[in-house]
VEXFI-742641 format. One record per residue (C-alpha): x negated, y, z negated. Coordinates in steps of 0.2 Angstrom, whole numbers, plus 5000, padded with zeros to 4 digits. Layout:
BEGIN
XYZ
...
***
This chain:
BEGIN
485849094994
486548894992
488248914987
489748774985
491348804985
492248654975
493948644984
494448695000
496248744996
496848895004
495949014991
494448894990
494348895012
494749075014
493249125000
492249005011
492349075027
492449245022
490649235012
490049135027
490549275040
489849415026
488149315024
487549195039
485749175032
486749075016
486848885015
488848845011
489548675006
491348665005
492048524998
493948424997
494648264993
494848205012
493748245025
495048275037
495248445026
493448485031
493448465050
493748645054
492248715040
491048605049
491648675065
491248835060
489548795056
489648765035
489048625026
490448495021
490348345007
491648234997
490348224984
490948374971
489448334958
488048334975
488648494981
488548584963
486748504961
486148584977
486948764974
486348914963
488148974963
489848864961
491448934965
492748824957
494348834970
495448694963
497348704957
497348754938
497748574933
496148514941
494948644933
494748554918
494448364925
493348444941
492148524927
492048384919
491748274935
490348424936
489448414919
487748394921
487848464941
488048654934
486448684921
485648844927
486948904941
488249044941
489948974941
491449074949
493349004946
494449054956
495748964945
497349084940
498049074924
496849004910
496349084896
494749144891
494549044876
495148884885
493948904900
492448954888
492848794880
492748674894
491148744900
490148734882
488548674883
488548664902
486948774901
487648894912
486749054918
488349154921
490249114920
491749214930
493449224933
493549294950
495349344958
495249374976
496549354990
496849285005
496249415017
494449375011
494349275026
494349435036
493149535023
494749635017
495149554998
495349664983
494449554971
494449564951
493049504943
493049454923
491349384914
491649264901
489749234900
488249294908
486949424910
486749604921
485849524934
487049374937
488549514936
487849594949
487749454962
489549404959
489949594964
488849594977
489449444986
491349484983
490949684986
490449615004
492249535008
493149675003
493149784988
492949694971
493349774951
492749714934
493949704921
494449634906
495649514904
497149604903
496849684917
496449534927
497949484926
498749654930
497649634946
498249454950
499849514951
499549684959
498149604971
498549444973
500449404974
500249574981
499849504998
501449414998
502649564992
501649675006
502049565020
503749565014
503949725016
503049725032
504649585037
506049695030
505449845040
505349725055
507049665053
507649845052
506649915067
507649755077
509249825070
508750005077
508449925095
506549875095
506149695100
505449575087
503549575092
503749765094
504449795077
503249665069
501749775078
502349935076
502549885057
501049815052
500349985062
500950095050
500549995034
498850005041
498750185046
499650215028
498150145021
496750235030
497550405027
497650395009
496050305008
495250445016
496050595010
496050524993
497450574988
499050534976
500250434989
501550564984
500550704990
500750615008
502550585007
502850765004
501850785020
502850695031
504650745023
505250885030
506550995022
508250905025
507450785038
507750605040
506150535030
506950605013
508650535018
507750375020
506750385005
508350424994
509250275003
507950174998
507850224980
509750214979
509550024983
508149984970
506649994982
505450064968
506249964953
506149804964
504349824967
503849844949
505049714943
504149584955
502549624949
502949624930
503949454934
***
């Protein structure tokens, strides 16, 4: 498959690298405003160019990875280069009606708003896919691509917003927990590197445990909390400080 990633920013670049790792036989072309930005992609064996319309014309699937305030002007620049293509927009926060208005008359085979997270570079993204227009075949193609770089879920517009908070912004929220846990570990006597390594492995292990057993988090918490033990004391102290309420407030904010 020929894929063009228009915009090598944080998310566009991570997506290009993740897809390149998942599909080594695919031809992936990355674009950017400045040649220096593209050097690391060239070094990884990807095609690069400063010519956005040319990259789109030569692709079967075009990934729009620019900032929201640049999306409309970039689509206008690509007009005439997208006919018959599948468009995947990584642009967050653009309502369906507005995006459909921007691409009206472009002759796209399909158009999708897709929200991955930065772990896509390492094929561990949680990606939400929302169809703007398309067919069962084009949706299958898009889902196949993003299932190869983690997990994906097809949702409506309302749940797309929720998914972005939980899984895209949620990357930062999860890392903030790791930072807090590591700082606590240092206060308890571990060296900083030891504390970070321990916090990371604990989070990875907890996720693997939950995934393998298919249980509710509270069921696994119950297995760890001995009556009268130190774990339940720690949990209650965290709740008294507003842990759950703070997480939910952060997501809703």
